[in-house]
Each structure stands twice: as C-alpha cells, then as structure tokens.
N, C-alpha and C positions, 0 to 999 in steps of 0.2 A: 575862602580867607586868601588875604595876600600877605605871607609871612614875611615880615621884612624886618624884622629888630628882635635882640634880645626878648622885648617883652612882649611880643607875639610869640614867638616859642616857647619863651615860660607859659602864659597864660593859654594856650593852645593845649601844651599838658598837662596841667592842671584839669584843666574843663573836661579832658581824657578820661582822667584819673577818677575825680567826682563823680563823674557819668556812672561809675561800676561797683555795681550793688556791695562790690566787696571791697571799696573804699570809705571809712569812714573820715579822714584827713590826709590832708595833702600839704606836704612842707619842703618849703629851704633853704637852702644851707648847710649850717654843720651839725649835722646827723648826731653829733655825741651829745648836743644839746638838746637834740629831740627826742630820744628815744632812753630817757632817765626817768626816775622815779615814779611815776607809773601815773605821772602827769598827763600821759596823750589817748587821746579818743581812738585804739584800733579796732578793726584794722588798720594801717597806716603807710603812706608810699610819700616816700623825702626824696627829693632832686636836688641835683648839682650840676651844675654849667664847667666842667674843669677844665676848657679851654676852650679857643676860636680862633680854626685857620682864614685869612682874610684873601680874598681870593681875589682876581678882577671885577666880577658885578655878585658875588657871594658873601656867603657868610658860612663856616662848616660848623656848626657847634659840637663837640665831644660832652656826652651829657650823659650822668648816672643814676639810675635810678632804683632805690631802694623798693620792695613792697614786704610790708610786714603783718604779721598778728601775733600778739602774747600764746603764751605756750598756756595750756592752759592744764596741767598734771595732778591726777588722782592717785590716793593711795592703795584705791581698789583693786585687786586682783583681776586683770582681764583675762577669758578665757581664749581669745585672739591673741597671740605673743608676737605675731607678726605687724599685728597697726600698737600693741604695745597700752601703755598708760594715759596717753597726754591725747591731742591735738594736733599732733607733731603736723602727720601725713596730711589732715586737711587742708592746716595750714597753709604746705607745700602746693596742695591741690590747685588752692582757691588762688594765693598769691602767682602762681603760675600762669595761670586763668589770667588777671589784671595786667600781667608786664606783656605776657602774647597778645591782648584786645587794643595796649595802646603802641605796642609795634605795628600790629595789624594798621592800627590807623594812619599812621606815619606813611609803611608802606604804600599803601594804594594813591598818594598823592602824587608831584610832579611840580616840578619848579612851571612849568606851564601854562598849568592849569592855577593850585593852590596857590605856586610860590613857596613851594618847602618839598622836602623828597630827604628819605630814610637814603639812606648811604653803607653799603656795603650791610653784610648778616650778623648781628648782633650773638652772642653767646651770654649765654644766662648761668649764673653760681647760686647755689643753692650755700645759706646759709642755719645755724640751728646753735639756740642758746647763747646766742651774740645781744650785749647791751644789761643794764641794770632791770629795764626792765625784762628782761627772760622773751625774748622773741624767737621768732622762727622765718623766715619769709628767700629772696631769691634777691639778687641783684642781677641789675645790665649796663653794658654801657654802649653806649650807642651813639654814630654819626647822624644829621640830621644837616642838609644844604639847604638857605633859606637864599631869598635875593635877600639884596641889600637897597636902601631904598635914599642914601648916601648919594647929593649930586656932588662931582668932582669939575672946580673952574677950571677952565683952561683948556 
C-alpha cells in the first residue's frame, strides 16, 4: 500500500482496528457525539487527526486514538477485592491490546516500502468512567509520516 493522503491513512487505521476481535465499531470525528446515550456498539475505537505537518515530500499526521468498552458493574459482592465488581480491568487489558496491535502495524512499515511509517514512541493513557456511556479504555496520540502524491508545477 502506498499511503499518500488523508484518506489512505484513515482507511488503513480503520481496517487495522476492524480486523481486531476486540473492536466492533470504528468512528471518526468529534468523540462527544459518539460515546453518548448507549447507542454505540461496543467495544469501540474512535480516532481523529489533530494536525498535519507539511514537509517537502511527506505529511506527518498527528492522530489521537481512543479504544474503549462499556463498564459492566455488578452489585454482587466479589471475593476478589483486587478485581472488584466490574469488568474494568478486562477492558483495560483488551483495549491496550487493540492499541498495541494498531501501533505495531504502523511501526513495521517504512516510507520506502509502504509509503507510511510511525514516528516516535507513542504513550498511552488510561481512562475510566468517561462519557455518558460509562466507558473505560485508553487514549494514545501518535504521528504517522506518509508520502505525498501532490505534483508541484514549476
């Protein structure tokens, strides 16, 4: 694949995420409109391109990806105080795996061979009890450099 524009990067990330068993829905854009009212099909991955740096022959897209699932709380007393009475740790485990898989697939590519590559080392940050849907998961912000296909005259 020769990633050369915004659509190529967005489609590649969407395809990677949908291929993961722990993702049912992939969305793009304003997150506040996605994770509200329990209308989304979880687990859900959501991304947005925050900015784009224009280099001579490449773009560097700065992307934030959030991978999440609904917290399932039970009122039953659990014998294991460490795990508690919800699936919060299960969600953190599976959704960190989703992010790791996506980042690693970008990491193994090179500009020369594939037309895109990961830049730098992303840092993930967990969240719990976020949004109206009461979800838990991880955010990661990362940079992907891609070749441009814009022909400049002159």
